[in-house]
N, C-alpha and C positions, 0 to 999 in steps of 0.2 A: 504494500500500500504506500503510495506517494505521501510524503509528509507535507502538510499544509501549514501556511502561516495564517493564523486565525486571531481575529480581534473580537472580543465581547465588550459591548458598551451597555452598561446597566447601572441604574441607581441602587438596585437591591442586590446584595451579595453577602456572602458569609462574613461575619457570624449573625447577620440579621435573620430573624425567624419569620419568614413570609413565603408564600408560594412562588413569587417572582425570584426571590433570593435562592430558593431551592432549585429553580429552573436554571439560573445562571451558574450556580455553584456546581451542580452535577455535570453540566456540559463542560465546564472548565476542567474538572477533575478527570473526566473520561477522555477528553481530547488530549490532555497532558499525559495520561496513562498510555495512550496510543502513540506517543512520541511526536505529536504535532507541536509546533511553536505557538504557544497560547499566551495572549496578552489580554488583560482585563483593565478597562477604565471604569472606575466606579466612584461613588461619593466618598469624600474624605471622612475617615473615621479614626477615632483614637484607638487603633488596633494595629499590632505588629504582625504584618503578613509574612515575615521572613520564614517562619516555620511552615506555613501553608504553602508558600512558593516552592520551598525545597521538597516538601512531601509530594506535591502535585505537579511538579515540572512546569510551572507557569510563572508569569510576571504580573503582579497586581499594581496598577497605578491608582492608588486611593487619593485622588487629588482634586476632585470636583467639590470645591468649597461652597456650600449652599446653606449656610446657617439660617438665613432669612426664610428660605423655603421650608425648612424643618419647623421653625418656630411659628410661622404663619399658618401652616396647614395642620399641624398636629397639636398645637397648644389647646388644651381642652377648655380651660376657663376663660372665656372671652365674652364681653358684653354684646348685646344685640346689635349695636351700631358697628362694632368691629366685624361681626359676622356678615352683616349686610355689605360692608365695604369689601371684605375678602371675596364674597360671592360675586359681586359686581366686577371686580378686577379680574377674577379668574374667568368668569363667563364671557366677558367681552374682549379680554386682552391676554388670556392664559397666564396672567401674572399671579404668583411669582414663578410658576413653572417655566415661563419663557426664559428665565435666567439659565436654566439647565441647557437649553439649546445653544446659547452663547458660549457657555463654559465648555461644552463638548466640542463645538466648532473650533475654539481656541486650542483645546487639547489635541485635536487631530491635525491642526495646521502644521505642526512640526514633523508629522509622520511622512517621511519621504519614501520609505520602503513600501512596496505594494503588497497588500494582503490578498491571499486567495479568497478568504471569506470574512466578511464583517457581519456580525449578528448584533443587532440592536434590540433591546428587550424593554417593552412597555408593560406596566405603567411606570412613569407618566409618558404620554405620547411625545412630550418635548424631547425625549431621547431620540426618537425617530426623526424629528424635525432637525435636530442638531446634526445628525448623520447625513440627512438629505442636503443640508447647506454645505457641509464639508465635501460631500461627493460632487456637488454641483461645481464647487471651486476646483476640485482635483479628482476627476473621474478615474485617474490611475490609482487612486487610493485602494480600490478593491476590485477584484474580478467579479465577485458575487456579493451582493448585499441582500441579507435576509432580515426583514422587519418582523420580529416575533411579537405577537399580540395575544395577551391573555383574555382581554375583554375588548369589545368594540369601542370606538371613539365617539364621533358625532351621531352615529346611529344607535348608540347604546340606549336601550329601552328603559333601563332601570334608573336613568338620570331624570329627575323631576324637571330640571331646567334644561331647555334646549339651547344649543349654540346658535349664534347668528350665522348668516349665510357665508360670511368671509372666513369663518373658522372651518366650515365645511369645504370651502375652496382650498384652504391651507392643507387639509387632510388629503384632498385629491392631488394637489401639487406634490406633496410628499410621497404618496404611493406611486405616482407616475415614475419616480426616480428609483424605486426599489426594484430589484430583480424578482424577489419572491416575498410573499407575506405568509407567515406560518401561524396557524391557529390550532388550538388543542383538540377540537372536536369538529365533526362534519357540520353539526347544527350551527356552529359559529359563523359559517360562511355568509349566512343571511344578514349578519351584522355589518356587512361591508358593501360598498357600492358595486353594482353589477359589472361595471367596466373593469374592475380589478379581480373578479372571480377567477379569471384565467391564471392569475399570478398566485393564487392561494393554494397552499399545501397543508394538509392536516398532519401535524407533528405533535403528538401528545406529550404530556409531562413525562420525563423519564427519571428512573432512579436505579442505583446500584443495589440490587436485591441482596447481594452477598454481604453488604455492610450493615444490614438491618438486624438488630438484636431483638428477638421476640421471646415471649414467655412460652416455654415448652411443656409445662406441667399440665395436669388435668384441670379443666375448667369446672370448679365445684363451688360456685357462689351460694350463699345461704338463701338467696332469693333472686329472681330475675334481675340481672344487673346489666345496664346498657349505658352507652355513652354517646354524646355529641361533642365534637371538637370544631371550633371555628366561630366566626362572627355571626351575629344575629341582627337583622335589620327589620324595621317596622314595615317597609314597603315590599321587599323582595324575599325575605327569609324570616318571616314572623312566626314564632312558636305558639301564638295565642290559642288557636283552636286545638292544637296537640295538648297543651297544658291544661286546658279546660276539660278535655276528655280524660286525661290521666288523673286529674284531681278527683274525679268521681269513682275511680277504681279503688276498692277497699282492700284488695289483696296487696301483699307486701311486694315492693320492688325498690330498686335503687337506680335513680337517673343521675348520672354524673355528667357535668357540662364543663368543658374547658373553653373559656371564652374571654376575650378582652372587652366585650360589650355586654355586660350582664344586666343592663337596665331593664330589658324586657322580661326578665325572670323575677325581678324584685316583688311584683304583686303576688307571687305564688309561694314565696318562701315560708310564710307562716302556715299556709294550708297544707303544704307538702311535708313540712318538718324534715325528718331524717331521710325521707324518700328522695329529696332533691339535694344534690351536693354540687355547688358551683365552685370551680377552681380557676385560678389564673392560668394563662397559657404557659407551657413549659417547652423546653427545647424539643425539636422534632424526634430525636432519638429516644428521649425519655417518654414522650407521648406515645410513640409506636409500641413501646414495651407495655405501657399501661393499657392501651387499647386492646392488645392481644390477650388480656386477661378477662375481657368482657364476654358475656353470653352473646351479645350482638351489638352492632353499632347502628346509630341513627343518623340519617342524612335528611336534612330539610332542603328540598329541591328549590332551585331558583324559579321564580315565576316565569322568567324569560329563558327559553331553551337555548338561545344563542350563548348563554353564559352557564357553564357547567362547573360546579365546585371541584377544585383540584384535590380536595381532601379525599375524594372517592378512591383515588389511586392508593393513597396511604391506607385507607380502610381495607382495600382489597389485599394489600400486602400483608396485613395481620392474619388473614385467613378466617376472620370472623364473619358471620352472616351480616348482611347489610339490609336494614329496613329503610326504604326510601319513601318519604311521604310528600305529598303536595301540600304546601302550607295552607292554602285556601280550601282544599278539599281532601283531607286525609282519609285514607282507607282504614276506617276504624276496625273492620273485621280482620284485616291483616295485622294491625297492631295487637289485637287480642290473640291471634295465632302466635305471634312472636313471643308474647308474654307467657304463653303456655309451652314454649319450646318447639313450636312448629314453624320451621323456616322455609317452607316450600315456596313462599312468595318473596324470597330474597332477591335483591337487585344484583344484576350481573353487568360487569363492564367488558366482558369478553376475555380474551386470552392474556395471561400475565406477560407473556413474551413481548406483546405489543408495547409495553411500558418499560421494558428493560433499557437502560441508558445506552448500551452498545447498539441496540436496534435504532434508537433515536439518532445517535450520531451518524450511523450509516445513511439514514435518510437525508440528513443535512449535508453530508459529504457528497452524496449523489447529485445534489443540486448544483454543486460546483462543476460537475462534469457535463451538465446538460446544456 
């Protein structure tokens, strides 16, 4: 296999605990393992990457300094006027995300060597915009540019506020310059303008299954024990109807939730008592081990099928049955069956091999040959 020169441009990377970070980190590790020349440009962090670089045969440029971006977007306690200002600036000017595009363009300006493959990873989409500007200025920068998208941009149905026409124009300008657009599932294709469908390739989230540590003992919980891990949203992933139904069940069970957004569960804590255990997010390796000890795992599906929770692959890796429910129309009979140990209605994602990181990197490398 010919060795390639590969550049990953991503705001999310190890040791960050997020689906986009897992995506970028697993790709970097596998490409490095295969002997390719791997460079990563990512957000500046107070983290020493020297050991990571040595272990994974790659180079990490953690230099995109975006403190204003972090404080504006993720500061939780803001008054209503600040929130309105932030929403207005983002909705009409992509600010402060637009800073990312400028920093990425500057970072790529000094790259005189040609890359075989550049992979830009969103969110935010300003990562793609920065790469589009850099490649417009220097098309010799990359033989193949792949814009990797976890969720749609201006056609995203889960966004309450819609972008003005010129932001849609910007998305089209950007995608005209990319060679390929990668999405995680077939259904996601409908989240993009039809003129770009010919460029879209389905490349799922990939993981190194050999690196996963799972519980190997017998599952012998004292009562049905199940778990949900991930964010909860009032619009697209609301547990209200599920919780109302579970609250009427008198039989014993344990519902464990790992989430950074526990607000939607607060009204049920007193009613559920010890039946509901809410925990803060933990590192992925620790989470997978804990999930593998459950009787089954719960997924609350997205309302919009263009967006599929990446946690489903983690769930599948644990080997535990998956109960998938529609937030607005749960299948209560299937919930009852799961609580009785009947998993005949379990959710299936297909073959495990489709999500092996070596399979994923082969798909990406093949695009460089086309």
